[in-house]
Each structure stands twice: as C-alpha cells, then as structure tokens.
C-alpha positions, 0 to 999 in steps of 0.5 A: 707109416705107422698109423692112418687117420680115416674120416667117414660118414657116421650115418647108418641111413646108407647103402650096405655096399659103403658099410661093406667097403668101410669094413674092407678098409679097417681090415686093410688097416689092421692087416698092415699092422697100422693103427687106425685113428678116427672120430670115435664114434660107432655107428655108420662107416666108423663103426663099421670101419672101426669094429673091422680093424678091431676083429682083424686085431688092429690097434684102434684109436679114437679121438671124440669130443665130450659132447658126443660122449654118449651111449648111442654114439661113442664106441665102446670097444677100442684100444683107445679113446681120447676125449676132447674139448670140441671138433677143432681139438679132434681135427688137431688131434687126429692130424697129430697122431697120424701118419697119413689120411684116407677119406672114405665115403662120408658128408659135410664132415668127412669132407671138412676133415679132409680138406683141412688135412689138405689145407695144411699140407699145401701150407707146409704144416704137415708133409703125410699122405692124403688119399680118397676111397673113391668107392663106387664113384662116389669122389668122382665129381669132387675129383673133376672138381678139384682138377677144375679149380687147378686149371682155373688157377686157384691151385698149383699143379703140385697141389694136385700131387698132395692127393690120391685116390683109388677105388680099392683099400690095399691100392689106396694104402699102397699109394699112401705109403709110397707117397713123396712130398712133391716139390715146389710147395713153397712157391704157395707161401713165397709167391 
C-alpha cells in the first residue's frame, strides 16, 4: 500500500475531539510514508487531516471539483491538487489514486463515498481495502445496520469482510495493510 484515500467531514461545526482524531489519522498516514488522497478541502476534518499529514512531512493529494475551487474551501498548501469536472469525476479519480480507503467521521458525502468504494469492491471493480475509523463510537450504529443487512440477506457473508473498523488510526492502518480479498465475491455476479 502506497496511498490511502481519506473520506471525512468538511464541517467546522463538529466537536474538537473529531478534529483531533483527524489530525491523528493524518500524522499516522504520513508516519508510515503513505500518500494521503482526499477531497482537497481546507475545512473540518478534511483540512485537519491534510494539515497534520503535511506537518509530519507527508505527501497529500487533493481532488477537488472546479466549483469548490474557492479560497474559503480549497486547500492551498497541498503537495498536489487536481481539479476535476464534478463529484463523479472526483470520486472516480480518488478511487484510482488510492490503494485503500478510510472513512473518518462525516456526513452524507462521507457515507456516499465510502459506500461507493464498498460497492465497487463488491462487484469486482477494485480489490482495495476499506476501513471505518470508528472514533468515539461514531460508526457503532452503522456497523449494527451492516450486520442487520447481512442477516436479512441483502449482502453475503463475504461482503462483511470487505470492510474493517477500529477506533484507533494505527490499528486501522495495520488492518488495511494486512487485508486479503475475501473468497467467494464472484458468486454475487454469478448467482
């Protein structure tokens, strides 16, 4: 693994504990020599993670739609900033650049991005690991829901192995680095 895509909230209206968690994740990524790929914003957890990775000497690439390329939104101190035409292009480019994915706490956009990465893994469009940083139990209810969806037959057992979770950045990065694609994914497409 050479790069990790981080999905996370861009709101500044969140408790400070989540901002510090984002900083911890950014530092952990940089300390491992991994490049951080993210949405290119300067606010909220996005900005905190990027700033911490850069301060720790890491490489950070942002992928930002042209319509968000504004002084109040765009991060202007990145190693690399790619401007793209819209959100679909942004997500596809981030998936292309990354060797793994982490969803930190976030809102609709974070959930949409991580579920697209999971869906693409489910149907065989990539074989990259996906992790949830469950800081302060943020994803507890989502994890229960994912288990419920599996028990009700909307996913297969092997889909539960497409993602991992931890409350600690280093533990989650270790899990991503050790990821093995689960067997049996092809039955989703051949049933």
